[in-house]
C-alpha positions as CSV (number, residue, x, y, z in Angstrom):
1,X,68.7,26.7,91.7
2,X,65.8,24.0,91.3
3,X,64.6,23.1,87.5
4,X,61.5,24.6,88.3
5,X,63.2,28.2,88.8
6,X,65.6,27.4,85.8
7,X,62.9,26.8,83.1
8,X,61.1,30.0,84.4
9,X,64.3,32.0,83.7
10,X,65.3,30.8,80.6
11,X,61.1,31.5,79.7
12,X,61.6,34.8,81.0
13,X,65.3,35.3,78.8
14,X,63.4,34.4,75.6
15,X,60.7,36.6,76.3
16,X,63.0,39.7,76.3
17,X,64.9,38.7,73.3
18,X,62.0,38.4,71.3
19,X,60.5,41.7,72.7
20,X,64.0,43.3,71.9
21,X,64.0,41.9,68.2
22,X,60.3,43.0,67.9
23,X,61.2,46.6,69.5
24,X,63.9,46.7,66.7
25,X,61.6,45.8,63.8
26,X,59.1,48.4,65.3
27,X,61.7,50.9,66.2
28,X,63.2,50.4,62.1
29,X,60.1,49.7,60.3
30,X,57.5,52.6,58.9
31,X,54.4,51.4,57.7
32,X,53.3,50.8,54.2
33,X,50.9,53.3,53.8
34,X,47.1,53.3,55.5
35,X,44.2,51.8,54.9
36,X,40.8,53.4,55.6
37,X,37.6,51.8,55.0
38,X,35.4,53.4,52.6
39,X,31.9,54.2,53.9
40,X,30.7,54.3,49.8
41,X,32.0,52.2,47.5
42,X,34.6,54.3,46.5
43,X,37.0,52.8,43.7
44,X,40.6,53.4,43.7
45,X,42.2,56.4,43.2
46,X,42.9,57.4,39.5
47,X,45.7,60.0,40.6
48,X,48.6,58.7,40.4
49,X,51.1,60.6,40.3
50,X,53.2,61.9,43.5
51,X,52.9,65.1,44.8
52,X,55.6,66.8,44.3
53,X,55.3,69.2,46.8
54,X,58.1,68.3,49.0
55,X,62.0,67.7,48.0
56,X,63.2,64.1,49.4
57,X,66.8,64.5,51.1
58,X,69.3,62.6,50.0
59,X,70.4,59.7,51.8
60,X,73.5,61.5,53.8
61,X,70.4,63.9,55.2
62,X,68.8,61.0,57.2
63,X,68.4,61.7,60.4
64,X,71.5,60.4,62.6
65,X,72.8,61.3,66.2
66,X,76.2,62.4,65.4
67,X,76.9,64.2,67.7
68,X,75.4,67.4,70.5
69,X,74.6,69.6,68.1
70,X,75.4,73.6,67.9
71,X,72.8,75.8,69.8
72,X,70.1,77.7,67.9
73,X,70.3,81.1,68.1
74,X,68.0,81.6,71.1
75,X,65.9,84.4,69.3
76,X,65.5,81.7,66.4
77,X,64.0,79.7,69.5
78,X,61.8,82.2,70.9
79,X,60.5,83.3,67.9
80,X,58.9,79.7,67.4
81,X,57.3,79.4,70.5
82,X,55.5,82.5,70.6
83,X,53.0,80.7,68.4
84,X,53.4,77.2,68.7
85,X,50.3,76.6,70.9
86,X,46.8,75.8,69.7
87,X,45.1,77.6,72.5
88,X,44.7,81.3,71.1
89,X,40.8,82.6,71.9
90,X,39.1,84.2,68.8
91,X,40.1,87.8,70.0
92,X,43.1,86.8,70.0
93,X,43.3,84.9,67.0
94,X,42.1,88.0,64.9
95,X,44.3,90.3,66.4
96,X,47.4,88.3,66.0
97,X,47.0,87.2,62.3
98,X,44.4,89.5,60.8
99,X,45.6,89.4,57.2
100,X,45.1,85.5,57.5
101,X,41.2,85.3,56.9
102,X,40.6,87.5,53.9
103,X,39.8,84.4,52.1
104,X,37.5,83.0,54.5
105,X,35.5,86.1,54.7
106,X,35.7,86.1,51.0
107,X,33.9,82.8,50.8
108,X,31.4,83.9,53.3
109,X,30.3,87.0,51.5
110,X,29.9,85.2,48.3
111,X,27.9,82.5,50.5
112,X,25.6,85.4,51.7
113,X,25.2,86.9,48.0
114,X,23.8,83.7,46.5
115,X,22.0,82.0,49.7
116,X,22.8,79.4,52.3
117,X,24.5,76.6,51.8
118,X,22.0,73.1,52.1
119,X,22.8,69.5,52.5
120,X,22.7,69.0,48.8
121,X,25.4,71.5,48.6
122,X,27.9,69.6,49.8
123,X,26.7,66.1,48.2
124,X,29.7,64.1,47.2
125,X,28.3,61.5,44.6
126,X,29.9,62.9,42.0
127,X,33.7,63.0,43.2
128,X,35.1,59.4,43.1
129,X,37.9,59.5,45.6
130,X,39.8,61.4,47.4
131,X,36.6,63.1,49.2
132,X,35.2,62.9,53.0
133,X,31.8,64.6,54.8
134,X,32.0,65.1,58.2
135,X,30.2,66.7,60.8
136,X,31.3,68.5,64.3
137,X,28.6,68.2,66.8
138,X,28.8,68.6,70.7
139,X,32.9,69.4,70.3
140,X,33.3,65.6,68.9
141,X,33.9,64.8,65.0
142,X,32.4,62.4,63.4
143,X,33.1,61.3,59.5
144,X,29.7,61.0,57.6
145,X,30.9,59.9,54.4
146,X,34.7,58.4,53.3
147,X,35.3,58.2,49.8
148,X,39.0,57.4,50.6
149,X,41.1,54.7,48.9
150,X,44.4,54.0,48.5
151,X,48.1,55.1,50.2
152,X,47.9,58.4,48.3
153,X,45.3,60.2,49.7
154,X,44.8,58.1,52.9
155,X,47.6,59.8,54.9
156,X,46.2,62.8,53.9
157,X,43.2,62.1,54.7
158,X,44.1,61.3,58.3
159,X,46.7,64.3,58.6
160,X,43.6,66.6,58.1
161,X,40.8,65.0,60.3
162,X,43.8,65.1,63.3
163,X,43.8,69.1,62.5
164,X,40.6,69.7,62.4
165,X,40.1,67.4,65.8
166,X,42.7,69.2,67.3
167,X,41.3,72.3,66.6
168,X,38.4,71.5,68.3
169,X,39.8,70.1,71.5
170,X,41.9,73.0,72.3
171,X,39.7,75.7,71.3
172,X,39.4,78.0,74.9
173,X,35.7,78.8,73.3
174,X,33.1,76.3,72.3
175,X,32.9,75.5,67.9
176,X,29.9,75.4,66.6
177,X,27.4,72.1,65.3
178,X,28.7,72.1,61.0
179,X,28.4,69.6,58.4
180,X,31.3,69.8,55.3
181,X,32.2,67.9,52.9
182,X,35.7,68.5,51.9
183,X,38.4,67.9,49.4
184,X,41.5,66.1,49.5
185,X,43.2,65.9,46.0
186,X,45.4,68.6,44.2
187,X,42.6,69.2,42.1
188,X,39.3,69.5,43.7
189,X,37.4,69.1,41.2
190,X,37.1,65.5,38.8
191,X,37.7,65.3,35.0
192,X,36.0,62.1,34.8
193,X,32.9,63.2,36.5
194,X,30.3,66.0,36.5
195,X,31.2,69.5,36.8
196,X,31.2,70.6,40.9
197,X,29.8,73.5,39.8
198,X,26.8,73.3,41.7
199,X,29.0,71.7,44.9
200,X,30.2,73.8,47.9
201,X,33.1,71.9,49.5
202,X,36.4,72.9,51.5
203,X,39.8,72.5,49.7
204,X,43.5,72.9,49.4
205,X,43.3,75.4,46.8
206,X,41.2,76.9,44.1
207,X,41.1,79.0,40.8
208,X,40.2,82.4,41.2
209,X,37.0,81.6,38.9
210,X,35.9,79.1,41.9
211,X,34.2,81.0,44.3
212,X,31.9,78.0,45.9
213,X,35.0,76.4,47.1
214,X,36.3,77.0,50.8
215,X,40.2,76.9,51.6
216,X,41.1,75.2,54.5
217,X,45.2,74.6,55.6
218,X,46.9,72.0,54.1
219,X,47.5,68.3,55.3
220,X,51.4,69.0,55.3
221,X,50.4,71.1,58.5
222,X,50.2,67.7,60.2
223,X,52.6,65.7,58.9
224,X,54.1,64.1,55.6
225,X,53.4,60.3,55.3
226,X,57.6,60.9,54.3
227,X,60.2,59.6,56.6
228,X,62.5,62.4,55.8
229,X,60.1,64.7,56.1
230,X,57.9,64.5,59.9
231,X,55.6,66.6,61.4
232,X,55.3,70.4,60.5
233,X,56.3,71.3,64.0
234,X,59.6,68.9,63.9
235,X,60.3,70.8,60.3
236,X,60.3,74.4,61.9
237,X,62.8,73.3,65.0
238,X,65.2,71.5,63.1
239,X,65.2,74.5,60.6
240,X,65.3,77.0,63.3
241,X,68.3,75.1,65.2
242,X,70.2,74.5,62.4
243,X,69.9,78.3,61.1
244,X,72.6,80.3,59.2
245,X,73.2,83.7,59.3
246,X,72.4,85.4,55.4
247,X,75.9,86.4,54.9
248,X,76.8,82.8,55.6
249,X,74.6,81.0,52.7
250,X,74.8,80.5,49.8
251,X,74.1,83.0,47.2
252,X,72.3,81.1,44.5
253,X,68.6,80.3,43.9
254,X,68.1,76.6,44.5
255,X,64.9,74.2,43.3
256,X,64.9,70.8,43.1
257,X,61.4,68.9,41.8
258,X,59.9,66.6,39.4
259,X,59.5,68.8,35.8
260,X,56.9,66.5,34.4
261,X,54.0,67.8,37.0
262,X,53.6,71.3,35.4
263,X,54.9,72.4,32.2
264,X,56.0,76.2,33.6
265,X,58.5,73.9,35.2
266,X,60.3,72.9,32.6
267,X,60.1,76.5,31.3
268,X,61.8,77.5,34.6
269,X,64.3,74.8,33.7
270,X,64.8,76.4,30.5
271,X,65.6,79.9,31.5
272,X,68.0,78.8,34.2
273,X,70.2,76.6,32.4
274,X,73.9,77.8,32.6
275,X,73.3,80.5,35.1
276,X,75.6,80.7,37.5
277,X,73.4,82.4,39.8
278,X,70.9,79.1,39.7
279,X,71.3,75.7,41.5
280,X,67.9,73.7,39.7
281,X,68.6,70.3,39.3
282,X,65.4,68.0,38.0
283,X,64.6,65.1,40.9
284,X,62.9,61.7,39.5
285,X,60.7,59.6,41.5
286,X,61.1,55.7,41.8
287,X,57.8,55.4,43.3
288,X,55.9,57.7,45.9
289,X,58.3,58.0,48.4
290,X,61.8,57.1,47.1
291,X,63.8,59.4,44.5
292,X,65.5,57.0,41.8
293,X,69.2,55.8,42.1
294,X,70.3,58.6,39.7
295,X,68.4,61.6,41.4
296,X,69.8,61.0,44.9
297,X,73.1,62.8,44.7
298,X,71.3,65.9,43.7
299,X,68.5,65.5,46.4
300,X,68.0,68.5,49.2
301,X,66.7,67.8,52.2
302,X,63.6,70.7,53.3
303,X,65.9,71.8,56.2
304,X,69.1,71.9,54.1
305,X,67.1,74.5,51.6
306,X,67.5,77.1,54.0
307,X,71.3,76.9,53.4
308,X,70.8,79.0,50.4
309,X,69.7,83.1,50.1
310,X,67.4,82.6,47.5
311,X,64.8,79.6,47.0
312,X,62.5,79.3,44.1
313,X,58.8,78.1,44.5
314,X,56.9,76.7,41.8
315,X,53.2,75.1,41.5
316,X,52.6,71.6,40.9
317,X,49.5,69.7,39.4
318,X,47.6,72.4,40.9
319,X,49.1,74.6,44.1
320,X,52.7,72.7,45.4
321,X,52.5,72.2,49.5
322,X,56.4,73.0,49.6
323,X,55.9,76.7,50.0
324,X,54.5,76.6,53.4
325,X,58.1,74.9,54.2
326,X,60.5,77.6,52.0
327,X,58.8,80.7,54.1
328,X,59.6,79.0,57.1
329,X,63.5,79.2,55.8
330,X,64.2,83.1,56.2
331,X,65.2,83.3,52.7
332,X,64.4,85.1,49.4
333,X,61.8,83.4,48.3
334,X,60.9,83.8,44.3
335,X,57.6,82.9,42.8
336,X,55.7,82.8,39.8
337,X,52.1,84.8,39.2
338,X,50.0,82.0,40.9
339,X,46.9,80.6,38.9
340,X,46.1,78.4,42.0
341,X,45.0,80.3,45.1
342,X,46.1,79.2,48.9
343,X,44.7,80.2,52.2
344,X,47.6,82.7,53.4
345,X,47.8,84.3,49.3
346,X,46.5,87.7,50.8
347,X,50.0,87.7,53.5
348,X,52.2,88.0,50.4
349,X,53.4,91.1,50.0
350,X,55.6,91.7,46.3
351,X,57.1,95.4,46.8
352,X,57.5,98.2,49.0
353,X,59.0,98.3,52.0
354,X,57.5,95.8,53.7
355,X,58.1,93.1,50.5
356,X,58.0,89.4,51.9
357,X,58.9,88.1,48.4
358,X,59.9,88.2,44.9
359,X,57.3,87.5,42.3
360,X,58.2,87.0,38.4
361,X,56.3,86.1,35.5
362,X,54.6,82.9,34.8
363,X,57.0,82.3,31.9
364,X,60.2,83.4,34.3
365,X,61.2,85.8,31.4
366,X,62.2,88.5,34.1
367,X,63.7,86.2,36.8
368,X,67.2,86.3,35.5
369,X,66.7,90.9,35.6
370,X,65.5,90.0,39.1
371,X,67.9,87.6,40.3
372,X,70.4,90.3,39.3
373,X,69.1,92.9,41.0
374,X,68.8,91.4,44.2
375,X,72.6,89.9,43.9
376,X,73.7,93.6,43.3
377,X,71.7,94.6,46.1
378,X,72.2,92.4,48.8
379,X,71.1,95.4,51.6
380,X,67.6,94.9,49.3
381,X,67.7,91.4,49.8
382,X,68.5,90.5,52.9
383,X,65.6,92.9,53.9
384,X,63.2,90.9,51.9
385,X,64.5,87.7,53.9
386,X,63.8,89.5,57.6
387,X,60.3,90.6,56.4
388,X,59.9,87.2,55.2
389,X,60.8,85.4,58.3
390,X,59.0,87.8,60.6
391,X,55.6,87.6,58.4
392,X,55.9,83.9,58.0
393,X,57.9,81.9,60.0
394,X,57.4,83.7,63.0
395,X,53.9,84.5,62.6
396,X,51.2,83.4,59.5
397,X,53.2,80.0,59.0
398,X,53.0,79.0,62.8
399,X,50.9,75.7,64.1
400,X,48.5,78.8,66.7
401,X,47.7,80.7,63.3
402,X,46.9,77.5,61.2
403,X,44.5,76.2,64.1
404,X,43.2,79.8,64.4
405,X,42.4,79.4,61.0
406,X,40.2,76.1,61.4
407,X,38.2,77.4,63.9
408,X,37.4,80.8,62.1
409,X,36.7,78.7,59.6
410,X,34.2,76.7,61.3
411,X,32.5,79.8,62.5
412,X,32.2,81.3,59.5
413,X,30.8,78.4,57.6
414,X,28.0,77.9,60.6
415,X,26.9,81.7,59.6
416,X,25.6,80.7,56.0
417,X,25.1,76.8,56.4
418,X,22.3,74.4,57.7
419,X,22.1,73.1,60.6
420,X,23.4,69.4,61.0
421,X,20.8,67.0,62.4
422,X,22.9,64.6,64.6
423,X,20.8,61.4,64.5
424,X,19.4,59.4,62.4
425,X,16.9,56.3,62.8
426,X,17.6,52.4,62.7
427,X,15.6,49.7,63.0
428,X,13.3,52.0,65.4
429,X,15.7,53.7,67.0
430,X,17.8,56.8,67.7
431,X,21.8,56.6,66.5
432,X,24.3,59.2,65.5
433,X,25.7,60.0,62.5
434,X,28.9,58.7,60.7
435,X,31.9,57.3,62.3
436,X,33.3,59.3,65.4
437,X,36.6,60.4,64.7
438,X,38.6,58.4,67.5
439,X,37.2,55.1,66.0
440,X,37.4,56.6,62.3
441,X,41.4,56.7,62.8
442,X,41.9,52.9,64.3
443,X,39.7,51.5,61.8
444,X,42.2,53.5,59.3
445,X,45.5,51.6,60.6
446,X,43.4,48.1,60.3
447,X,44.0,45.2,57.9
448,X,42.4,41.9,57.1
449,X,44.3,39.4,58.1
450,X,44.4,38.5,54.3
451,X,46.4,41.7,53.5
452,X,48.4,41.8,56.3
453,X,49.4,39.0,58.6
454,X,49.6,39.1,62.5
455,X,53.6,39.4,62.1
456,X,53.2,42.1,59.7
457,X,51.2,44.2,62.3
458,X,53.1,43.3,65.2
459,X,56.5,44.3,63.3
460,X,54.2,48.0,62.2
461,X,55.0,46.8,58.6
462,X,51.2,47.5,57.3
């Protein structure tokens, strides 16, 4: 072998080793966060509290290949696959998810009574952070104004924008041209600025007297920015794959979370202390993505929640994003009377033959009595659990249902809103307004060289 050949082989070998090392870093390193370049002079987020919607698994619950998993019940996976697509036509959406769109109908009826939405109604000057203004034009999504700054709201914004884009691109029918604003934060209003009374926007939840707010699906229907939660579809499949028969589940009421998020959680904690039927533990967070060392042992993965017959759901800073996961378990979900409304609120049935949840008072004064009733009447409890699975996991919490909701929202908004002007004049020439969604996402992954070195970018550390 010539010296030139040996040199070439050595160089090639070195490159292979480098690529293997880099690949190892890439496979095992998670982005520290996203940065979305603001299209306005937004200030850093004032929302320091981590959303407590999803419990973080204990270290022992991390995904690992430990052999071949047992096969899930065929009927469970078949039920999931029925509505796992995104391409239902509007007529199919209406037929399959008839109870899901009542909140959209309420919001549209309110605008018909008060007058159509104007451009000034969706202005964002009053909101410091956690908001976007966007436009759909000719089946394409554009971001017109971005008040997204910081790793707390950036993943939420990207998740919601991805859902909107998916609803557009998978629609078998054209979606209308619309312009709208949406709020990413738990609390749609901003207590540090003027009231949003005269503004209309899309938000994750609302209070009953907030008539102007339109509700959109939670950002978690795309994915959570936590490695141990994953995408919504992934969680659903793993829950079904590991589903236990009702009789093999733990006959206790499970809850994990941060108590400081909402005072009623502290009331709940006191009401369940020392009860034999309760498995209630506080989880304290070291930061936004990691539990403290003292809480690691008591943390429970989202999939492992489904090992319990009874699951407790509480509001957080406003609503709690945890609910949609609990409702995928096929367990009995017990929740207090809510102040914050979510898009699927009208699907809850708290009594009767079709009961799919158990509702208690906000002070939890009747929680023990209702738990004792369920424990003493196992057939009633199992019936509620089956209704929950049939209603939520197999229908209203499916990817198809959420995509249908988005498209129904587009069409209802278009009927009571102004028609967007897609062009602006810059230096005497017409230019499309805003930033295309595809470009916006690419920019969201970019950082200046001062913030992120070439090596860190290569290894996906930033």
